[in-house]
C-alpha positions in Angstrom: -102.2 44.4 -38.3 -99.4 43.3 -35.8 -98.0 39.8 -36.2 -96.5 38.3 -33.0 -93.6 36.0 -33.3 -93.6 32.7 -31.4 -91.6 32.7 -28.2 -88.9 30.4 -29.7 -88.7 32.6 -32.7 -88.2 35.7 -30.6 -85.4 34.0 -28.7 -83.6 33.0 -31.9 -83.9 36.5 -33.2 -82.5 37.9 -30.0 -79.6 35.5 -30.1 -78.8 36.4 -33.7 -78.9 40.1 -32.8 -76.6 39.6 -29.8 -74.2 37.6 -32.0 -74.1 40.3 -34.6 -73.4 43.0 -32.0 -70.6 40.8 -30.5 -68.8 40.3 -33.8 -67.2 43.8 -34.0 -66.1 43.5 -30.4 -64.4 40.2 -31.1 -62.8 41.6 -34.2 -61.4 44.5 -32.2 -60.1 42.1 -29.5 -58.3 40.1 -32.2 -56.4 43.2 -33.5 -53.5 45.2 -32.4 -49.8 44.8 -32.0 -50.1 42.6 -29.0 -52.4 40.2 -30.8 -50.0 40.1 -33.7 -47.1 39.3 -31.4 -48.9 36.5 -29.7 -50.1 35.0 -32.9 -46.6 35.0 -34.3 -45.2 33.2 -31.3 -48.0 30.7 -31.3 -48.4 29.9 -34.9 -45.2 30.6 -36.8 -43.4 27.3 -37.9 -40.0 28.7 -37.0 -40.9 28.6 -33.3 -42.4 25.1 -33.4 -39.4 23.8 -35.4 -37.0 25.2 -32.8 -39.1 23.8 -30.0 -38.7 20.4 -31.6 -35.0 20.8 -31.7 -35.0 21.7 -28.0 -36.9 18.5 -27.2 -34.5 16.5 -29.3 -31.6 18.0 -27.4 -33.3 17.2 -24.1 -33.7 13.6 -25.2 -30.0 13.5 -26.1 -29.2 14.7 -22.6 -31.3 11.9 -21.2 -29.4 9.4 -23.3 -26.1 10.9 -21.9 -27.3 10.6 -18.3 -28.2 7.0 -18.9 -24.5 6.1 -19.0 -24.6 6.1 -15.2 -27.1 3.2 -15.3 -26.0 -0.5 -15.6 -25.9 -2.1 -19.0 -27.1 -5.6 -19.8 -25.5 -7.9 -22.4 -26.7 -11.2 -23.7 -24.7 -13.5 -25.9 -25.8 -16.8 -27.4 -23.9 -19.2 -29.7 -24.9 -22.1 -31.8 -22.3 -24.7 -32.8 -22.7 -26.6 -36.0 -21.9 -29.9 -34.4 -23.3 -31.5 -31.3 -21.3 -30.8 -28.1 -22.2 -33.0 -25.1 -20.7 -33.1 -21.6 -18.9 -36.4 -21.2 -20.0 -36.9 -17.6 -23.7 -35.8 -17.8 -24.4 -36.1 -21.5 -25.9 -32.6 -21.5 -26.1 -30.9 -24.9 -23.7 -27.9 -24.8 -23.9 -26.8 -28.4 -25.8 -23.6 -27.4 -23.8 -21.7 -24.8 -25.4 -18.5 -23.4 -23.8 -15.7 -21.3 -25.6 -12.9 -19.5 -23.6 -10.0 -18.3 -24.5 -6.9 -16.2 -22.2 -4.0 -15.9 -22.5 -1.0 -13.4 -20.1 1.9 -13.9 -18.4 2.7 -10.6 -15.7 5.2 -11.6 -15.0 6.8 -15.0 -12.5 9.4 -13.9 -14.9 12.2 -15.0 -15.6 10.9 -18.5 -19.3 10.2 -17.9 -19.9 13.4 -15.9 -18.2 15.5 -18.5 -20.2 13.8 -21.3 -23.4 14.6 -19.4 -22.3 18.2 -18.8 -21.6 18.7 -22.5 -25.1 17.3 -23.4 -26.8 19.5 -20.9 -24.8 22.5 -22.1 -25.9 21.7 -25.7 -29.5 21.6 -24.4 -29.1 25.1 -22.8 -27.7 26.4 -26.1 -30.8 25.2 -28.0 -33.1 26.8 -25.4 -31.3 30.1 -25.7 -31.4 29.7 -29.5 -35.2 29.3 -29.2 -35.3 32.6 -27.3 -33.2 34.2 -30.0 -35.6 33.0 -32.7 -38.6 34.2 -30.7 -37.0 37.6 -30.1 -36.2 37.9 -33.8 -39.8 36.9 -34.7 -41.2 39.5 -32.3 -39.0 42.2 -33.8 -40.0 41.3 -37.4 -43.7 41.1 -36.5 -43.6 44.5 -34.7 -41.9 46.1 -37.7 -44.4 44.4 -40.1 -47.3 45.7 -38.1 -45.9 49.2 -38.0 -45.3 49.0 -41.8 -49.0 48.2 -42.3 -50.0 51.2 -40.2 -47.6 53.5 -42.0 -48.6 52.2 -45.5 -52.3 52.8 -44.6 -51.5 56.3 -43.3 -49.6 57.2 -46.5 -52.5 55.9 -48.6 -54.9 58.0 -46.7 -52.8 61.1 -47.3 -52.6 60.3 -51.0 -56.4 59.8 -51.2 -57.0 63.1 -49.5 -54.6 64.8 -51.9 -56.4 63.0 -54.8 -59.7 64.3 -53.6 -58.3 67.9 -53.3 -56.8 67.7 -56.8 -60.1 66.4 -58.1 -61.9 69.5 -56.6 -59.3 71.8 -58.1 -59.6 70.1 -61.5 -63.4 70.5 -61.4 -62.9 74.1 -60.5 -60.5 74.9 -63.3 -62.7 73.0 -65.7 -65.7 75.1 -64.8 -63.6 78.3 -65.2 -62.4 77.1 -68.6 -65.9 76.5 -69.7 -66.7 80.0 -68.6 -63.7 81.3 -70.5 -62.0 82.4 -67.3 -59.1 79.9 -67.7 -57.1 78.4 -70.5 -57.0 74.9 -71.7 -53.3 74.7 -70.7 -54.5 75.1 -67.1 -56.9 72.3 -67.5 -54.2 70.0 -69.0 -51.9 70.8 -66.1 -54.5 70.0 -63.5 -55.3 66.8 -65.3 -51.6 65.8 -65.3 -51.4 66.5 -61.6 -54.6 64.5 -61.0 -53.2 61.5 -63.0 -50.0 61.6 -61.0 -52.0 61.6 -57.8 -54.0 58.6 -59.0 -50.8 56.8 -59.8 -49.5 57.5 -56.3 -52.7 56.2 -54.7 -52.2 53.0 -56.7 -48.6 52.8 -55.6 -49.5 53.1 -51.9 -52.3 50.6 -52.3 -49.8 48.1 -53.6 -47.4 48.8 -50.8 -50.2 48.3 -48.3 -51.1 45.0 -49.8 -47.4 43.9 -49.6 -47.2 45.0 -46.0 -50.3 43.1 -45.1 -48.9 40.0 -46.9 -45.7 40.3 -44.9 -47.6 40.6 -41.6 -49.7 37.6 -42.6 -46.6 35.5 -43.3 -45.4 36.2 -39.7 -48.7 35.9 -37.8 -50.1 33.0 -39.9 -53.6 34.5 -39.4 -55.2 37.5 -40.9 -55.4 40.6 -38.7 -57.1 43.8 -39.5 -54.1 45.8 -38.3 -56.3 48.8 -37.7 -55.5 49.6 -34.1 -52.7 52.0 -33.3 -49.8 50.8 -31.3 -50.3 51.4 -27.6 -48.2 54.3 -26.2 -47.0 52.1 -23.4 -45.2 49.9 -25.9 -43.3 52.9 -27.2 -42.0 53.9 -23.8 -38.3 52.8 -23.6 -35.3 53.8 -21.7 -32.9 56.4 -22.9 -29.2 57.0 -23.1 -26.8 54.7 -21.3 -29.6 52.9 -19.5 -31.0 51.7 -22.8 -27.6 50.4 -23.9 -27.1 48.6 -20.6 -30.6 47.1 -20.7 -30.0 45.8 -24.3 -26.7 44.3 -23.2 -28.3 42.5 -20.3 -31.3 41.3 -22.2 -29.9 40.6 -25.6 -30.7 37.0 -26.7 -27.8 37.1 -29.2 -25.3 37.9 -26.4 -26.9 35.3 -24.2 -26.6 32.8 -27.0 -22.9 33.5 -27.5 -22.3 33.2 -23.7 -24.0 29.8 -23.7 -21.9 28.7 -26.6 -18.8 29.5 -24.5 -20.2 27.3 -21.7 -20.7 24.5 -24.2 -17.2 24.9 -25.6 -15.8 24.7 -22.1 -17.8 21.5 -21.5 -16.4 20.2 -24.8 -12.9 20.8 -23.6 -13.5 18.8 -20.4 -15.2 16.1 -22.4 -12.3 15.8 -24.8 -9.7 15.7 -22.0 -11.4 12.8 -20.3 -12.7 10.9 -23.3 -9.8 8.4 -23.2 -10.0 7.8 -19.5 -10.7 4.1 -18.4 -13.9 3.0 -16.7 -14.1 0.8 -13.7 -17.1 -1.5 -13.8 -18.7 -3.9 -11.3 -19.6 -6.8 -13.5 -21.8 -9.8 -12.9 -22.0 -12.8 -15.4 -24.3 -15.8 -15.6 -23.3 -18.7 -17.9 -25.5 -21.5 -19.3 -24.3 -24.7 -21.0 -20.7 -23.9 -20.4 -19.1 -26.7 -18.3 -15.6 -25.2 -18.3 -16.6 -23.0 -15.3 -17.3 -24.6 -12.0 -19.4 -21.7 -10.7 -21.8 -20.4 -13.4 -22.3 -17.0 -11.6 -19.3 -14.7 -11.4 -18.7 -11.3 -9.9 -15.7 -9.2 -10.8 -14.3 -5.7 -11.0 -13.3 -4.7 -14.6 -11.1 -1.9 -15.7 -11.6 -1.1 -19.4 -10.0 1.7 -21.5 -8.9 2.4 -25.0 -5.9 4.5 -26.1 -6.8 5.5 -29.6 -3.9 6.3 -31.9 -1.4 6.0 -29.0 -3.1 9.0 -27.3 -2.6 11.4 -30.2 -6.3 11.3 -31.2 -7.3 12.5 -27.8 -4.7 15.2 -27.8 -5.9 16.5 -31.2 -9.6 16.5 -30.0 -8.6 18.4 -26.9 -6.7 21.0 -28.9 -9.7 21.4 -31.3 -12.0 21.9 -28.4 -9.8 24.6 -26.9 -9.7 26.3 -30.2 -13.5 26.2 -30.4 -13.7 27.8 -26.9 -11.5 30.6 -28.1 -13.6 31.1 -31.2 -16.8 31.2 -29.0 -15.2 33.9 -26.8 -14.3 35.9 -29.8 -17.8 35.5 -31.2 -19.3 36.8 -27.9 -17.0 39.9 -28.0 -18.0 40.5 -31.7 -21.8 40.1 -30.8 -21.4 42.7 -27.9 -19.7 45.1 -30.2 -22.4 44.7 -32.9 -25.1 45.1 -30.3 -23.7 48.4 -29.0 -23.3 49.7 -32.5 -26.9 48.8 -33.4 -28.2 50.4 -30.3 -26.3 53.6 -30.9 -27.4 53.7 -34.5 -31.1 53.1 -33.6 -30.9 55.7 -30.8 -29.5 58.3 -33.2 -31.9 57.5 -36.0 -34.8 57.7 -33.5 -33.6 61.1 -32.2 -33.3 62.4 -35.8 -36.8 61.3 -36.6 -38.1 63.0 -33.5 -36.5 66.2 -34.5 -37.7 65.9 -38.0 -41.3 65.4 -36.7 -41.2 68.6 -34.8 -39.9 70.6 -37.8 -42.3 69.1 -40.3 -45.3 69.5 -37.9 -44.6 73.2 -37.6 -44.0 73.5 -41.4 -47.2 71.7 -42.1 -49.3 74.2 -40.1 -47.7 77.0 -42.1 -48.3 75.3 -45.4 -51.9 74.6 -44.6 -52.5 78.3 -44.0 -50.5 79.2 -47.1 -52.6 76.8 -49.2 -55.8 78.5 -48.1 -54.3 81.9 -48.8 -53.2 80.9 -52.3 -56.7 79.6 -53.1 -58.2 82.9 -52.1 -55.7 84.9 -54.0 -56.3 82.8 -57.1 -60.0 83.4 -56.8 -59.2 87.1 -56.5 -56.9 86.9 -59.6 -53.6 87.7 -57.9 -52.2 84.1 -58.0 -51.8 81.8 -61.0 -53.3 78.4 -61.2 -49.8 76.9 -61.3 -49.1 78.4 -57.9 -52.2 76.8 -56.4 -51.2 73.4 -57.8 -47.7 73.7 -56.6 -48.7 74.6 -53.1 -51.1 71.7 -53.0 -48.4 69.4 -54.0 -46.0 70.8 -51.5 -48.6 70.4 -48.8 -49.2 66.8 -49.7 -45.5 66.0 -49.9 -45.0 67.5 -46.4 -47.8 65.4 -45.0 -46.3 62.3 -46.5 -42.9 63.2 -45.1 -44.4 63.7 -41.7 -46.2 60.4 -41.8 -43.0 58.7 -42.9 -41.0 60.3 -40.1 -43.6 59.2 -37.5 -43.6 55.7 -38.9 -39.8 55.5 -38.9 -39.7 56.7 -35.3 -42.2 54.0 -34.3 -40.1 51.3 -36.1 -36.9 52.4 -34.5 -38.6 52.4 -31.1 -40.0 48.9 -31.6 -36.5 47.7 -32.6 -35.0 49.0 -29.5 -37.8 47.6 -27.4 -37.2 44.2 -29.0 -33.5 44.4 -28.2 -34.2 45.1 -24.5 -36.9 42.4 -24.2 -39.7 44.9 -23.7 -41.9 43.0 -26.2 -41.7 39.8 -24.2 -44.5 40.7 -21.8 -47.0 41.9 -24.4 -46.3 38.7 -26.4 -46.8 36.5 -23.3 -43.2 35.2 -23.7 -42.0 33.7 -20.5 -38.2 33.7 -20.6 -38.0 32.0 -17.2 -39.2 28.7 -18.9 -36.7 28.8 -21.6 
């Protein structure tokens, strides 16, 4: 008997099936290095905290620019005894003065103060870019570490399965009195070592996944391989030049020099007087015939007979010199880092070629040893040793490939090549 579902029930069932089919697709879309980079930039508290510092600096620059606007002052007094005008009898015990001041000329003091505040804001913006670049590099390395740890675990699991088969084989031969108990014990020892290594790589994978989660703030499967386009970088001198032009650290040091120069100008003009256009309105003060007064006021302060300003200027000049030295040091460190990463990446590429060829030979040799053991011309120890050598060679190849990827990602981060995949718009910084 066929039972027909109601139309509404069929629609619900169809919707559930479509949702179930869509889940794996959504999970795949939420994975990969690009998703990890975007999640880190969006969710990591270091970025939001630095963005708050940028906004705070922008508000400080707004406060500095407000020095160009007029300032208003109100002053009210209350005498303890009654004070009346002799002619009018008006109570004058509460005199009030309203004053408005508009800066007309400050000899560059206000302009330099604003320039220093704006330079400080630019420093914070570049520092935000530096934090974002560092976060991108850390996230890319963490993602590559997860992939590498998983590959090493897979190799160890394959080796464990192979040793389990060999152990079962020698155990059967021992029961048939074709092998000794010493061979069984040796196989059991190698099997236990392989299990321990699987446990070690399982723990390393969990640690790598935890490190990635701390950066992305959201769990990612980290199953997708890194796109080959992200591993295409410049070579040689072009790479070093691109790193120098795109380095957030060098840009940060350059902006610190600009702020130090603005600080020198600010210190030199800090003691300059200011010319104001002043308007005053008095109430309950009969000593003035006209209660409204307009005047030009020149106001200045010479702190410490001018020695304080001189000391601040000398300190600002020293800070500028220190900033210039820091930039030179940052450039030297960057060039050294690029050379080291380039050489390490080249060595890993060469190692991959050698180990790949060696692995092919070892795989053929392993099959030959197993056949010779079955024929009685090779000992059991030779078979176990070649199996271990084959597994070690696989692990070294996986490690070399993973190191090559990490070095490549580090160089890509230095040159800003990870900005586009992470949707980082440096023009808005």
